PyMOL Python script that loads the backbone (N, CA, C, O; Angstrom):
from pymol import cmd

cmd.read_pdbstr("""\
ATOM      1  N   MET A   1     -46.614 -16.803  88.291  1.00  0.00           N
ATOM      2  CA  MET A   1     -46.709 -15.915  89.434  1.00  0.00           C
ATOM      3  C   MET A   1     -47.204 -16.689  90.658  1.00  0.00           C
ATOM      4  O   MET A   1     -46.644 -16.561  91.747  1.00  0.00           O
ATOM      5  N   THR A   2     -48.243 -17.482  90.476  1.00  0.00           N
ATOM      6  CA  THR A   2     -48.772 -18.258  91.584  1.00  0.00           C
ATOM      7  C   THR A   2     -47.762 -19.295  92.046  1.00  0.00           C
ATOM      8  O   THR A   2     -47.601 -19.532  93.243  1.00  0.00           O
ATOM      9  N   PHE A   3     -47.084 -19.910  91.087  1.00  0.00           N
ATOM     10  CA  PHE A   3     -46.088 -20.924  91.421  1.00  0.00           C
ATOM     11  C   PHE A   3     -44.945 -20.336  92.245  1.00  0.00           C
ATOM     12  O   PHE A   3     -44.458 -20.968  93.182  1.00  0.00           O
ATOM     13  N   SER A   4     -44.525 -19.135  91.895  1.00  0.00           N
ATOM     14  CA  SER A   4     -43.434 -18.509  92.645  1.00  0.00           C
ATOM     15  C   SER A   4     -43.869 -18.171  94.073  1.00  0.00           C
ATOM     16  O   SER A   4     -43.081 -18.277  95.012  1.00  0.00           O
ATOM     17  N   ARG A   5     -45.117 -17.768  94.223  1.00  0.00           N
ATOM     18  CA  ARG A   5     -45.618 -17.474  95.574  1.00  0.00           C
ATOM     19  C   ARG A   5     -45.685 -18.747  96.417  1.00  0.00           C
ATOM     20  O   ARG A   5     -45.340 -18.747  97.598  1.00  0.00           O
ATOM     21  N   LEU A   6     -46.138 -19.830  95.783  1.00  0.00           N
ATOM     22  CA  LEU A   6     -46.229 -21.087  96.518  1.00  0.00           C
ATOM     23  C   LEU A   6     -44.858 -21.594  96.940  1.00  0.00           C
ATOM     24  O   LEU A   6     -44.679 -22.061  98.065  1.00  0.00           O
ATOM     25  N   THR A   7     -43.889 -21.500  96.033  1.00  0.00           N
ATOM     26  CA  THR A   7     -42.545 -21.952  96.393  1.00  0.00           C
ATOM     27  C   THR A   7     -41.945 -21.098  97.500  1.00  0.00           C
ATOM     28  O   THR A   7     -41.252 -21.609  98.379  1.00  0.00           O
ATOM     29  N   ARG A   8     -42.209 -19.804  97.456  1.00  0.00           N
ATOM     30  CA  ARG A   8     -41.705 -18.918  98.502  1.00  0.00           C
ATOM     31  C   ARG A   8     -42.336 -19.273  99.851  1.00  0.00           C
ATOM     32  O   ARG A   8     -41.649 -19.274 100.872  1.00  0.00           O
ATOM     33  N   LEU A   9     -43.629 -19.571  99.860  1.00  0.00           N
ATOM     34  CA  LEU A   9     -44.294 -19.964 101.101  1.00  0.00           C
ATOM     35  C   LEU A   9     -43.755 -21.284 101.631  1.00  0.00           C
ATOM     36  O   LEU A   9     -43.597 -21.456 102.839  1.00  0.00           O
ATOM     37  N   MET A  10     -43.475 -22.214 100.725  1.00  0.00           N
ATOM     38  CA  MET A  10     -42.931 -23.505 101.143  1.00  0.00           C
ATOM     39  C   MET A  10     -41.558 -23.328 101.774  1.00  0.00           C
ATOM     40  O   MET A  10     -41.262 -23.947 102.796  1.00  0.00           O
ATOM     41  N   VAL A  11     -40.728 -22.500 101.182  1.00  0.00           N
ATOM     42  CA  VAL A  11     -39.385 -22.266 101.720  1.00  0.00           C
ATOM     43  C   VAL A  11     -39.480 -21.591 103.081  1.00  0.00           C
ATOM     44  O   VAL A  11     -38.756 -21.963 104.004  1.00  0.00           O
ATOM     45  N   GLN A  12     -40.363 -20.603 103.222  1.00  0.00           N
ATOM     46  CA  GLN A  12     -40.524 -19.912 104.498  1.00  0.00           C
ATOM     47  C   GLN A  12     -41.045 -20.862 105.566  1.00  0.00           C
ATOM     48  O   GLN A  12     -40.595 -20.807 106.710  1.00  0.00           O
ATOM     49  N   SER A  13     -41.979 -21.726 105.213  1.00  0.00           N
ATOM     50  CA  SER A  13     -42.522 -22.645 106.210  1.00  0.00           C
ATOM     51  C   SER A  13     -41.474 -23.657 106.649  1.00  0.00           C
ATOM     52  O   SER A  13     -41.466 -24.065 107.811  1.00  0.00           O
ATOM     53  N   LYS A  14     -40.586 -24.072 105.742  1.00  0.00           N
ATOM     54  CA  LYS A  14     -39.521 -24.992 106.127  1.00  0.00           C
ATOM     55  C   LYS A  14     -38.538 -24.333 107.073  1.00  0.00           C
ATOM     56  O   LYS A  14     -38.072 -24.965 108.021  1.00  0.00           O
ATOM     57  N   THR A  15     -38.215 -23.067 106.827  1.00  0.00           N
ATOM     58  CA  THR A  15     -37.265 -22.392 107.718  1.00  0.00           C
ATOM     59  C   THR A  15     -37.895 -22.143 109.082  1.00  0.00           C
ATOM     60  O   THR A  15     -37.208 -22.223 110.100  1.00  0.00           O
ATOM     61  N   ILE A  16     -39.169 -21.845 109.118  1.00  0.00           N
ATOM     62  CA  ILE A  16     -39.841 -21.631 110.403  1.00  0.00           C
ATOM     63  C   ILE A  16     -39.879 -22.927 111.190  1.00  0.00           C
ATOM     64  O   ILE A  16     -39.603 -22.937 112.390  1.00  0.00           O
ATOM     65  N   SER A  17     -40.223 -24.029 110.518  1.00  0.00           N
ATOM     66  CA  SER A  17     -40.320 -25.297 111.228  1.00  0.00           C
ATOM     67  C   SER A  17     -38.965 -25.772 111.735  1.00  0.00           C
ATOM     68  O   SER A  17     -38.905 -26.475 112.744  1.00  0.00           O
ATOM     69  N   LYS A  18     -37.883 -25.410 111.069  1.00  0.00           N
ATOM     70  CA  LYS A  18     -36.560 -25.804 111.536  1.00  0.00           C
ATOM     71  C   LYS A  18     -36.200 -25.074 112.825  1.00  0.00           C
ATOM     72  O   LYS A  18     -35.511 -25.631 113.680  1.00  0.00           O
ATOM     73  N   HIS A  19     -36.660 -23.834 112.971  1.00  0.00           N
ATOM     74  CA  HIS A  19     -36.295 -23.053 114.144  1.00  0.00           C
ATOM     75  C   HIS A  19     -37.151 -23.400 115.361  1.00  0.00           C
ATOM     76  O   HIS A  19     -36.678 -23.281 116.491  1.00  0.00           O
ATOM     77  N   ASP A  20     -38.381 -23.819 115.160  1.00  0.00           N
ATOM     78  CA  ASP A  20     -39.278 -24.072 116.292  1.00  0.00           C
ATOM     79  C   ASP A  20     -38.957 -25.390 117.006  1.00  0.00           C
ATOM     80  O   ASP A  20     -38.811 -25.407 118.228  1.00  0.00           O
ATOM     81  N   ARG A  21     -38.849 -26.471 116.273  1.00  0.00           N
ATOM     82  CA  ARG A  21     -38.505 -27.798 116.796  1.00  0.00           C
ATOM     83  C   ARG A  21     -39.342 -28.182 118.010  1.00  0.00           C
ATOM     84  O   ARG A  21     -38.799 -28.635 119.017  1.00  0.00           O
ATOM     85  N   LYS A  22     -40.634 -28.009 117.926  1.00  0.00           N
ATOM     86  CA  LYS A  22     -41.511 -28.421 119.011  1.00  0.00           C
ATOM     87  C   LYS A  22     -41.970 -29.847 118.749  1.00  0.00           C
ATOM     88  O   LYS A  22     -42.372 -30.187 117.636  1.00  0.00           O
ATOM     89  N   ILE A  23     -41.906 -30.672 119.778  1.00  0.00           N
ATOM     90  CA  ILE A  23     -42.358 -32.053 119.655  1.00  0.00           C
ATOM     91  C   ILE A  23     -43.755 -32.131 120.255  1.00  0.00           C
ATOM     92  O   ILE A  23     -43.967 -31.815 121.426  1.00  0.00           O
ATOM     93  N   GLN A  24     -44.703 -32.559 119.425  1.00  0.00           N
ATOM     94  CA  GLN A  24     -46.076 -32.675 119.905  1.00  0.00           C
ATOM     95  C   GLN A  24     -46.306 -34.104 120.385  1.00  0.00           C
ATOM     96  O   GLN A  24     -45.966 -35.070 119.701  1.00  0.00           O
ATOM     97  N   ARG A  25     -46.877 -34.211 121.548  1.00  0.00           N
ATOM     98  CA  ARG A  25     -47.183 -35.524 122.107  1.00  0.00           C
ATOM     99  C   ARG A  25     -48.657 -35.600 122.430  1.00  0.00           C
ATOM    100  O   ARG A  25     -49.289 -34.613 122.809  1.00  0.00           O
ATOM    101  N   ARG A  26     -49.180 -36.779 122.272  1.00  0.00           N
ATOM    102  CA  ARG A  26     -50.567 -37.012 122.663  1.00  0.00           C
ATOM    103  C   ARG A  26     -50.621 -37.202 124.164  1.00  0.00           C
ATOM    104  O   ARG A  26     -49.885 -38.026 124.709  1.00  0.00           O
ATOM    105  N   THR A  27     -51.473 -36.460 124.838  1.00  0.00           N
ATOM    106  CA  THR A  27     -51.582 -36.593 126.284  1.00  0.00           C
ATOM    107  C   THR A  27     -52.881 -37.269 126.685  1.00  0.00           C
ATOM    108  O   THR A  27     -53.282 -37.202 127.847  1.00  0.00           O
ATOM    109  N   ALA A  28     -53.543 -37.922 125.733  1.00  0.00           N
ATOM    110  CA  ALA A  28     -54.802 -38.578 126.046  1.00  0.00           C
ATOM    111  C   ALA A  28     -54.582 -39.841 126.874  1.00  0.00           C
ATOM    112  O   ALA A  28     -55.439 -40.194 127.683  1.00  0.00           O
ATOM    113  N   THR A  29     -53.463 -40.524 126.693  1.00  0.00           N
ATOM    114  CA  THR A  29     -53.195 -41.759 127.431  1.00  0.00           C
ATOM    115  C   THR A  29     -52.076 -41.618 128.444  1.00  0.00           C
ATOM    116  O   THR A  29     -51.846 -42.525 129.244  1.00  0.00           O
ATOM    117  N   THR A  30     -51.377 -40.492 128.419  1.00  0.00           N
ATOM    118  CA  THR A  30     -50.282 -40.299 129.358  1.00  0.00           C
ATOM    119  C   THR A  30     -50.398 -38.937 130.030  1.00  0.00           C
ATOM    120  O   THR A  30     -51.047 -38.023 129.520  1.00  0.00           O
ATOM    121  N   THR A  31     -49.763 -38.829 131.167  1.00  0.00           N
ATOM    122  CA  THR A  31     -49.692 -37.538 131.858  1.00  0.00           C
ATOM    123  C   THR A  31     -48.578 -36.725 131.227  1.00  0.00           C
ATOM    124  O   THR A  31     -47.798 -37.265 130.443  1.00  0.00           O
ATOM    125  N   PRO A  32     -48.481 -35.440 131.546  1.00  0.00           N
ATOM    126  CA  PRO A  32     -47.385 -34.631 130.991  1.00  0.00           C
ATOM    127  C   PRO A  32     -45.994 -35.160 131.358  1.00  0.00           C
ATOM    128  O   PRO A  32     -45.025 -34.903 130.643  1.00  0.00           O
ATOM    129  N   THR A  33     -45.895 -35.897 132.470  1.00  0.00           N
ATOM    130  CA  THR A  33     -44.592 -36.450 132.856  1.00  0.00           C
ATOM    131  C   THR A  33     -44.291 -37.749 132.144  1.00  0.00           C
ATOM    132  O   THR A  33     -43.150 -38.211 132.175  1.00  0.00           O
ATOM    133  N   GLY A  34     -45.296 -38.367 131.489  1.00  0.00           N
ATOM    134  CA  GLY A  34     -45.068 -39.589 130.733  1.00  0.00           C
ATOM    135  C   GLY A  34     -45.669 -40.830 131.352  1.00  0.00           C
ATOM    136  O   GLY A  34     -45.573 -41.913 130.775  1.00  0.00           O
ATOM    137  N   ALA A  35     -46.286 -40.700 132.513  1.00  0.00           N
ATOM    138  CA  ALA A  35     -46.893 -41.856 133.166  1.00  0.00           C
ATOM    139  C   ALA A  35     -48.188 -42.245 132.449  1.00  0.00           C
ATOM    140  O   ALA A  35     -48.898 -41.389 131.922  1.00  0.00           O
ATOM    141  N   ILE A  36     -48.481 -43.540 132.438  1.00  0.00           N
ATOM    142  CA  ILE A  36     -49.691 -44.033 131.781  1.00  0.00           C
ATOM    143  C   ILE A  36     -50.883 -43.824 132.703  1.00  0.00           C
ATOM    144  O   ILE A  36     -50.824 -44.148 133.889  1.00  0.00           O
ATOM    145  N   LEU A  37     -51.955 -43.284 132.158  1.00  0.00           N
ATOM    146  CA  LEU A  37     -53.168 -43.043 132.942  1.00  0.00           C
ATOM    147  C   LEU A  37     -53.903 -44.356 133.188  1.00  0.00           C
ATOM    148  O   LEU A  37     -53.737 -45.309 132.428  1.00  0.00           O
ATOM    149  N   PRO A  38     -54.721 -44.414 134.252  1.00  0.00           N
ATOM    150  CA  PRO A  38     -55.494 -45.632 134.512  1.00  0.00           C
ATOM    151  C   PRO A  38     -56.575 -45.824 133.446  1.00  0.00           C
ATOM    152  O   PRO A  38     -56.942 -44.888 132.735  1.00  0.00           O
ATOM    153  N   GLU A  39     -57.074 -47.055 133.352  1.00  0.00           N
ATOM    154  CA  GLU A  39     -58.098 -47.384 132.368  1.00  0.00           C
ATOM    155  C   GLU A  39     -59.369 -46.593 132.664  1.00  0.00           C
ATOM    156  O   GLU A  39     -59.762 -46.481 133.825  1.00  0.00           O
ATOM    157  N   PRO A  40     -60.018 -46.043 131.639  1.00  0.00           N
ATOM    158  CA  PRO A  40     -61.233 -45.263 131.874  1.00  0.00           C
ATOM    159  C   PRO A  40     -62.381 -46.154 132.346  1.00  0.00           C
ATOM    160  O   PRO A  40     -62.390 -47.365 132.124  1.00  0.00           O
ATOM    161  N   GLU A  41     -63.339 -45.519 132.997  1.00  0.00           N
ATOM    162  CA  GLU A  41     -64.501 -46.253 133.495  1.00  0.00           C
ATOM    163  C   GLU A  41     -65.368 -46.703 132.332  1.00  0.00           C
ATOM    164  O   GLU A  41     -65.551 -45.969 131.361  1.00  0.00           O
ATOM    165  N   LYS A  42     -65.900 -47.915 132.437  1.00  0.00           N
ATOM    166  CA  LYS A  42     -66.772 -48.445 131.401  1.00  0.00           C
ATOM    167  C   LYS A  42     -68.222 -48.144 131.763  1.00  0.00           C
ATOM    168  O   LYS A  42     -68.607 -48.189 132.932  1.00  0.00           O
ATOM    169  N   THR A  43     -69.014 -47.837 130.747  1.00  0.00           N
ATOM    170  CA  THR A  43     -70.430 -47.578 130.963  1.00  0.00           C
ATOM    171  C   THR A  43     -71.152 -48.916 131.089  1.00  0.00           C
ATOM    172  O   THR A  43     -71.101 -49.726 130.164  1.00  0.00           O
ATOM    173  N   PRO A  44     -71.816 -49.162 132.203  1.00  0.00           N
ATOM    174  CA  PRO A  44     -72.430 -50.481 132.386  1.00  0.00           C
ATOM    175  C   PRO A  44     -73.655 -50.712 131.491  1.00  0.00           C
ATOM    176  O   PRO A  44     -73.986 -51.862 131.203  1.00  0.00           O
ATOM    177  N   PHE A  45     -74.328 -49.657 131.049  1.00  0.00           N
ATOM    178  CA  PHE A  45     -75.535 -49.815 130.249  1.00  0.00           C
ATOM    179  C   PHE A  45     -75.269 -49.448 128.792  1.00  0.00           C
ATOM    180  O   PHE A  45     -76.072 -48.738 128.186  1.00  0.00           O
ATOM    181  N   GLY A  46     -74.171 -49.910 128.223  1.00  0.00           N
ATOM    182  CA  GLY A  46     -73.806 -49.563 126.852  1.00  0.00           C
ATOM    183  C   GLY A  46     -74.828 -50.044 125.832  1.00  0.00           C
ATOM    184  O   GLY A  46     -75.284 -49.259 125.000  1.00  0.00           O
ATOM    185  N   LEU A  47     -75.196 -51.324 125.882  1.00  0.00           N
ATOM    186  CA  LEU A  47     -76.141 -51.880 124.925  1.00  0.00           C
ATOM    187  C   LEU A  47     -77.529 -51.286 125.128  1.00  0.00           C
ATOM    188  O   LEU A  47     -78.239 -51.011 124.161  1.00  0.00           O
ATOM    189  N   LEU A  48     -77.909 -51.092 126.368  1.00  0.00           N
ATOM    190  CA  LEU A  48     -79.224 -50.520 126.654  1.00  0.00           C
ATOM    191  C   LEU A  48     -79.339 -49.096 126.122  1.00  0.00           C
ATOM    192  O   LEU A  48     -80.391 -48.711 125.611  1.00  0.00           O
ATOM    193  N   SER A  49     -78.277 -48.315 126.237  1.00  0.00           N
ATOM    194  CA  SER A  49     -78.335 -46.940 125.738  1.00  0.00           C
ATOM    195  C   SER A  49     -78.390 -46.910 124.214  1.00  0.00           C
ATOM    196  O   SER A  49     -79.032 -46.033 123.635  1.00  0.00           O
ATOM    197  N   ILE A  50     -77.722 -47.864 123.557  1.00  0.00           N
ATOM    198  CA  ILE A  50     -77.806 -47.936 122.094  1.00  0.00           C
ATOM    199  C   ILE A  50     -79.217 -48.261 121.660  1.00  0.00           C
ATOM    200  O   ILE A  50     -79.754 -47.626 120.752  1.00  0.00           O
ATOM    201  N   VAL A  51     -79.823 -49.248 122.305  1.00  0.00           N
ATOM    202  CA  VAL A  51     -81.199 -49.632 121.976  1.00  0.00           C
ATOM    203  C   VAL A  51     -82.155 -48.478 122.269  1.00  0.00           C
ATOM    204  O   VAL A  51     -83.082 -48.220 121.500  1.00  0.00           O
ATOM    205  N   ALA A  52     -81.926 -47.786 123.382  1.00  0.00           N
ATOM    206  CA  ALA A  52     -82.798 -46.666 123.749  1.00  0.00           C
ATOM    207  C   ALA A  52     -82.673 -45.508 122.769  1.00  0.00           C
ATOM    208  O   ALA A  52     -83.585 -44.686 122.676  1.00  0.00           O
ATOM    209  N   ALA A  53     -81.577 -45.423 122.041  1.00  0.00           N
ATOM    210  CA  ALA A  53     -81.419 -44.360 121.053  1.00  0.00           C
ATOM    211  C   ALA A  53     -81.912 -44.784 119.679  1.00  0.00           C
ATOM    212  O   ALA A  53     -82.466 -43.964 118.947  1.00  0.00           O
ATOM    213  N   VAL A  54     -81.721 -46.059 119.307  1.00  0.00           N
ATOM    214  CA  VAL A  54     -82.060 -46.519 117.965  1.00  0.00           C
ATOM    215  C   VAL A  54     -83.556 -46.741 117.789  1.00  0.00           C
ATOM    216  O   VAL A  54     -84.117 -46.323 116.777  1.00  0.00           O
ATOM    217  N   ILE A  55     -84.207 -47.379 118.733  1.00  0.00           N
ATOM    218  CA  ILE A  55     -85.630 -47.722 118.599  1.00  0.00           C
ATOM    219  C   ILE A  55     -86.508 -46.479 118.441  1.00  0.00           C
ATOM    220  O   ILE A  55     -87.325 -46.452 117.520  1.00  0.00           O
ATOM    221  N   PRO A  56     -86.389 -45.451 119.281  1.00  0.00           N
ATOM    222  CA  PRO A  56     -87.215 -44.255 119.044  1.00  0.00           C
ATOM    223  C   PRO A  56     -86.897 -43.580 117.711  1.00  0.00           C
ATOM    224  O   PRO A  56     -87.793 -43.044 117.060  1.00  0.00           O
ATOM    225  N   GLY A  57     -85.632 -43.604 117.302  1.00  0.00           N
ATOM    226  CA  GLY A  57     -85.274 -43.023 116.017  1.00  0.00           C
ATOM    227  C   GLY A  57     -85.950 -43.743 114.860  1.00  0.00           C
ATOM    228  O   GLY A  57     -86.441 -43.107 113.928  1.00  0.00           O
ATOM    229  N   LEU A  58     -85.974 -45.066 114.921  1.00  0.00           N
ATOM    230  CA  LEU A  58     -86.655 -45.840 113.879  1.00  0.00           C
ATOM    231  C   LEU A  58     -88.155 -45.579 113.871  1.00  0.00           C
ATOM    232  O   LEU A  58     -88.761 -45.430 112.810  1.00  0.00           O
ATOM    233  N   LEU A  59     -88.746 -45.524 115.055  1.00  0.00           N
ATOM    234  CA  LEU A  59     -90.198 -45.296 115.137  1.00  0.00           C
ATOM    235  C   LEU A  59     -90.574 -43.897 114.641  1.00  0.00           C
ATOM    236  O   LEU A  59     -91.557 -43.737 113.917  1.00  0.00           O
ATOM    237  N   ILE A  60     -89.809 -42.911 115.020  1.00  0.00           N
ATOM    238  CA  ILE A  60     -90.089 -41.544 114.560  1.00  0.00           C
ATOM    239  C   ILE A  60     -89.884 -41.438 113.056  1.00  0.00           C
ATOM    240  O   ILE A  60     -90.687 -40.803 112.371  1.00  0.00           O
ATOM    241  N   GLY A  61     -88.831 -42.045 112.530  1.00  0.00           N
ATOM    242  CA  GLY A  61     -88.594 -42.036 111.088  1.00  0.00           C
ATOM    243  C   GLY A  61     -89.694 -42.729 110.314  1.00  0.00           C
ATOM    244  O   GLY A  61     -90.107 -42.254 109.256  1.00  0.00           O
ATOM    245  N   ALA A  62     -90.175 -43.853 110.835  1.00  0.00           N
ATOM    246  CA  ALA A  62     -91.269 -44.574 110.172  1.00  0.00           C
ATOM    247  C   ALA A  62     -92.548 -43.743 110.183  1.00  0.00           C
ATOM    248  O   ALA A  62     -93.276 -43.720 109.190  1.00  0.00           O
ATOM    249  N   ALA A  63     -92.827 -43.066 111.281  1.00  0.00           N
ATOM    250  CA  ALA A  63     -94.034 -42.240 111.361  1.00  0.00           C
ATOM    251  C   ALA A  63     -93.960 -41.066 110.387  1.00  0.00           C
ATOM    252  O   ALA A  63     -94.947 -40.736 109.729  1.00  0.00           O
ATOM    253  N   ILE A  64     -92.796 -40.441 110.297  1.00  0.00           N
ATOM    254  CA  ILE A  64     -92.638 -39.315 109.368  1.00  0.00           C
ATOM    255  C   ILE A  64     -92.795 -39.779 107.928  1.00  0.00           C
ATOM    256  O   ILE A  64     -93.470 -39.123 107.134  1.00  0.00           O
ATOM    257  N   SER A  65     -92.174 -40.908 107.582  1.00  0.00           N
ATOM    258  CA  SER A  65     -92.281 -41.393 106.204  1.00  0.00           C
ATOM    259  C   SER A  65     -93.707 -41.823 105.874  1.00  0.00           C
ATOM    260  O   SER A  65     -94.156 -41.640 104.742  1.00  0.00           O
ATOM    261  N   LYS A  66     -94.415 -42.381 106.827  1.00  0.00           N
ATOM    262  CA  LYS A  66     -95.818 -42.761 106.606  1.00  0.00           C
ATOM    263  C   LYS A  66     -96.673 -41.523 106.346  1.00  0.00           C
ATOM    264  O   LYS A  66     -97.522 -41.524 105.454  1.00  0.00           O
ATOM    265  N   ASN A  67     -96.446 -40.467 107.130  1.00  0.00           N
ATOM    266  CA  ASN A  67     -97.206 -39.225 106.935  1.00  0.00           C
ATOM    267  C   ASN A  67     -96.892 -38.585 105.583  1.00  0.00           C
ATOM    268  O   ASN A  67     -97.792 -38.064 104.924  1.00  0.00           O
ATOM    269  N   ILE A  68     -95.652 -38.618 105.173  1.00  0.00           N
ATOM    270  CA  ILE A  68     -95.285 -38.039 103.884  1.00  0.00           C
ATOM    271  C   ILE A  68     -95.876 -38.845 102.739  1.00  0.00           C
ATOM    272  O   ILE A  68     -96.334 -38.277 101.748  1.00  0.00           O
ATOM    273  N   ALA A  69     -95.869 -40.185 102.874  1.00  0.00           N
ATOM    274  CA  ALA A  69     -96.458 -41.029 101.832  1.00  0.00           C
ATOM    275  C   ALA A  69     -97.949 -40.776 101.709  1.00  0.00           C
ATOM    276  O   ALA A  69     -98.475 -40.720 100.597  1.00  0.00           O
ATOM    277  N   ASN A  70     -98.642 -40.623 102.833  1.00  0.00           N
ATOM    278  CA  ASN A  70    -100.079 -40.314 102.795  1.00  0.00           C
ATOM    279  C   ASN A  70    -100.335 -38.950 102.158  1.00  0.00           C
ATOM    280  O   ASN A  70    -101.279 -38.797 101.383  1.00  0.00           O
ATOM    281  N   PHE A  71     -99.502 -37.960 102.479  1.00  0.00           N
ATOM    282  CA  PHE A  71     -99.651 -36.631 101.895  1.00  0.00           C
ATOM    283  C   PHE A  71     -99.473 -36.673 100.381  1.00  0.00           C
ATOM    284  O   PHE A  71    -100.251 -36.068  99.643  1.00  0.00           O
ATOM    285  N   LEU A  72     -98.449 -37.389  99.921  1.00  0.00           N
ATOM    286  CA  LEU A  72     -98.202 -37.480  98.489  1.00  0.00           C
ATOM    287  C   LEU A  72     -99.342 -38.194  97.757  1.00  0.00           C
ATOM    288  O   LEU A  72     -99.706 -37.816  96.644  1.00  0.00           O
ATOM    289  N   GLU A  73     -99.900 -39.224  98.391  1.00  0.00           N
ATOM    290  CA  GLU A  73    -100.983 -39.960  97.749  1.00  0.00           C
ATOM    291  C   GLU A  73    -102.276 -39.144  97.735  1.00  0.00           C
ATOM    292  O   GLU A  73    -103.020 -39.191  96.755  1.00  0.00           O
ATOM    293  N   GLU A  74    -102.556 -38.395  98.807  1.00  0.00           N
ATOM    294  CA  GLU A  74    -103.763 -37.562  98.853  1.00  0.00           C
ATOM    295  C   GLU A  74    -103.718 -36.455  97.815  1.00  0.00           C
ATOM    296  O   GLU A  74    -104.747 -36.132  97.221  1.00  0.00           O
ATOM    297  N   ASN A  75    -102.570 -35.877  97.585  1.00  0.00           N
ATOM    298  CA  ASN A  75    -102.433 -34.786  96.613  1.00  0.00           C
ATOM    299  C   ASN A  75    -102.105 -35.294  95.214  1.00  0.00           C
ATOM    300  O   ASN A  75    -101.806 -34.506  94.316  1.00  0.00           O
ATOM    301  N   GLU A  76    -102.161 -36.595  95.031  1.00  0.00           N
ATOM    302  CA  GLU A  76    -101.918 -37.257  93.749  1.00  0.00           C
ATOM    303  C   GLU A  76    -100.564 -36.864  93.140  1.00  0.00           C
ATOM    304  O   GLU A  76    -100.424 -36.775  91.920  1.00  0.00           O
ATOM    305  N   LEU A  77     -99.586 -36.634  93.997  1.00  0.00           N
ATOM    306  CA  LEU A  77     -98.231 -36.373  93.523  1.00  0.00           C
ATOM    307  C   LEU A  77     -97.511 -37.688  93.228  1.00  0.00           C
ATOM    308  O   LEU A  77     -96.680 -37.768  92.324  1.00  0.00           O
ATOM    309  N   PHE A  78     -97.846 -38.707  94.003  1.00  0.00           N
ATOM    310  CA  PHE A  78     -97.303 -40.037  93.768  1.00  0.00           C
ATOM    311  C   PHE A  78     -98.381 -41.038  94.131  1.00  0.00           C
ATOM    312  O   PHE A  78     -98.782 -41.137  95.291  1.00  0.00           O
ATOM    313  N   VAL A  79     -98.849 -41.777  93.143  1.00  0.00           N
ATOM    314  CA  VAL A  79     -99.859 -42.813  93.366  1.00  0.00           C
ATOM    315  C   VAL A  79     -99.281 -44.104  92.823  1.00  0.00           C
ATOM    316  O   VAL A  79     -98.976 -44.184  91.633  1.00  0.00           O
ATOM    317  N   PRO A  80     -99.121 -45.126  93.670  1.00  0.00           N
ATOM    318  CA  PRO A  80     -98.591 -46.381  93.178  1.00  0.00           C
ATOM    319  C   PRO A  80     -99.553 -47.025  92.183  1.00  0.00           C
ATOM    320  O   PRO A  80    -100.765 -47.016  92.396  1.00  0.00           O
ATOM    321  N   SER A  81     -99.018 -47.580  91.103  1.00  0.00           N
ATOM    322  CA  SER A  81     -99.881 -48.185  90.092  1.00  0.00           C
ATOM    323  C   SER A  81    -100.250 -49.602  90.509  1.00  0.00           C
ATOM    324  O   SER A  81     -99.517 -50.249  91.256  1.00  0.00           O
ATOM    325  N   ASP A  82    -101.407 -50.085  90.014  1.00  0.00           N
ATOM    326  CA  ASP A  82    -101.887 -51.415  90.347  1.00  0.00           C
ATOM    327  C   ASP A  82    -101.191 -52.478  89.509  1.00  0.00           C
ATOM    328  O   ASP A  82    -101.328 -53.665  89.805  1.00  0.00           O
ATOM    329  N   ASP A  83    -100.448 -52.096  88.471  1.00  0.00           N
ATOM    330  CA  ASP A  83     -99.766 -53.055  87.608  1.00  0.00           C
ATOM    331  C   ASP A  83     -98.601 -53.753  88.320  1.00  0.00           C
ATOM    332  O   ASP A  83     -98.139 -54.807  87.882  1.00  0.00           O
ATOM    333  N   ASP A  84     -98.140 -53.160  89.408  1.00  0.00           N
ATOM    334  CA  ASP A  84     -97.009 -53.728  90.115  1.00  0.00           C
ATOM    335  C   ASP A  84     -97.380 -54.987  90.895  1.00  0.00           C
ATOM    336  O   ASP A  84     -96.495 -55.752  91.279  1.00  0.00           O
ATOM    337  N   ASP A  85     -98.650 -55.212  91.133  1.00  0.00           N
ATOM    338  CA  ASP A  85     -99.098 -56.363  91.930  1.00  0.00           C
ATOM    339  C   ASP A  85     -99.500 -57.511  91.033  1.00  0.00           C
ATOM    340  O   ASP A  85    -100.672 -57.886  91.007  1.00  0.00           O
ATOM    341  N   ASP A  86     -98.576 -58.073  90.309  1.00  0.00           N
ATOM    342  CA  ASP A  86     -98.858 -59.201  89.398  1.00  0.00           C
ATOM    343  C   ASP A  86     -98.450 -60.520  90.036  1.00  0.00           C
ATOM    344  O   ASP A  86     -97.871 -61.370  89.359  1.00  0.00           O
ATOM    345  N   ASP A  87     -98.732 -60.714  91.303  1.00  0.00           N
ATOM    346  CA  ASP A  87     -98.359 -61.933  92.003  1.00  0.00           C
ATOM    347  C   ASP A  87     -99.304 -63.087  91.687  1.00  0.00           C
ATOM    348  O   ASP A  87     -98.930 -64.235  91.929  1.00  0.00           O
ATOM    349  N   ASP A  88    -100.505 -62.854  91.163  1.00  0.00           N
ATOM    350  CA  ASP A  88    -101.492 -63.910  90.919  1.00  0.00           C
ATOM    351  C   ASP A  88    -101.107 -64.802  89.789  1.00  0.00           C
ATOM    352  O   ASP A  88    -101.837 -65.738  89.464  1.00  0.00           O
TER     353      ASP A  88
END
""", "prot")
cmd.dss("prot")
cmd.show_as("cartoon", "prot")
cmd.util.cbc("prot")
cmd.orient("prot")
């Protein structure tokens, strides 16, 4: 029953697509008439904006993880064992 419905939908969609015949074009690089658009403006502070976004994100993430680690250790939910420090 499901297979017959799917085949019927496929046949209907093929007949609809044959009648429409619309050609889709990307207009991001061209105008509707087909002319090529000029090159977009470049952001002069590209690297600076990346650094300005990444550094605060890292600092905030480190602060949150430090606070969570302190909370877990205070409530004895996770206490690192001293056996892990066998460097001597």
